C-alpha positions in Angstrom: 17.9 10.7 -9.5 16.8 14.3 -9.7 18.6 14.9 -6.1 19.6 14.2 -3.2 19.6 15.6 0.3 17.5 18.6 2.0 17.8 20.8 -1.7 16.9 18.4 -4.2 13.6 20.4 -5.0 15.3 23.4 -5.6 18.9 23.0 -6.5 19.7 26.0 -6.6 17.1 27.1 -9.6 15.6 29.4 -8.1 12.6 27.4 -7.8 11.3 29.7 -4.6 12.4 32.9 -6.2 10.3 36.1 -7.2 7.9 33.6 -10.0 7.1 31.2 -7.8 3.9 32.3 -6.9 1.6 30.6 -3.8 -0.3 27.0 -4.1 -3.9 27.3 -4.8 -5.8 24.9 -2.8 -7.8 22.4 -4.7 -5.0 22.2 -7.4 -3.4 18.8 -7.7 0.5 19.8 -8.1 1.6 16.5 -6.9 0.4 14.7 -9.9 2.1 17.4 -12.2 5.1 17.0 -10.5 5.1 13.0 -11.0 4.7 13.7 -14.1 7.5 16.1 -14.4 9.8 14.3 -12.1 9.7 10.6 -14.6 10.5 13.1 -17.5 12.9 14.8 -15.7 14.9 11.6 -14.2 14.6 9.8 -17.8 16.3 13.4 -19.5 18.9 13.0 -16.6 19.4 9.1 -17.3 20.3 10.6 -20.9 22.6 13.3 -19.5 24.6 10.7 -17.8 24.6 8.3 -20.7 26.4 11.3 -22.7 28.6 11.9 -20.2 27.6 14.8 -18.9 27.7 15.1 -14.6 24.5 16.4 -13.0 26.4 18.6 -11.4 27.1 20.6 -14.6 23.4 20.1 -15.9 20.5 18.6 -14.6 16.6 18.8 -15.1 14.3 19.3 -12.3 10.7 18.5 -11.8 8.7 21.8 -10.9 4.9 22.5 -12.0 3.5 25.7 -12.9 0.3 27.6 -11.4 -2.0 25.6 -12.6 -0.3 22.1 -11.2 0.6 21.1 -14.6 4.0 19.6 -14.5 7.5 21.1 -15.9 11.0 20.3 -16.1 13.3 22.8 -15.7 17.0 22.4 -16.9 20.0 24.6 -15.7 23.6 24.1 -16.1 27.1 25.5 -16.4 27.7 27.0 -19.8 30.2 24.5 -20.7 27.9 21.5 -20.4 25.4 23.4 -21.8 27.5 24.1 -25.1 28.2 19.9 -25.0 24.8 19.4 -24.7 23.8 21.7 -27.7 26.4 19.7 -29.9 25.0 16.5 -29.4 21.7 17.9 -30.3 23.1 19.5 -33.3 24.7 16.3 -34.3 21.3 14.5 -33.6 19.2 16.9 -35.9 22.2 16.6 -38.6 22.6 12.6 -38.2 25.7 12.8 -36.9 27.4 13.9 -39.8 28.3 17.6 -38.9 26.5 20.9 -39.4 24.4 20.8 -42.9 
């Protein structure tokens, strides 16, 4: 669910960029990543259920330097605007702006 092909870990999100850092021996990064992947998969299913395409907005599992799971989200401005509208409607009970 989080991606396909050889680039599914980074998906163009700069995971291996300047802020990536080195792995520390003895830190269980895999456990944190697994937890983050489950959460990212759930969020991606919600995106799909809301009619958003994963090519436009997606959640990707990652970890921080301590091995704790992180979920990063990236998307096109249009898709993020739609997502923000969905969240605003949910907060306001579906009745529009308060």
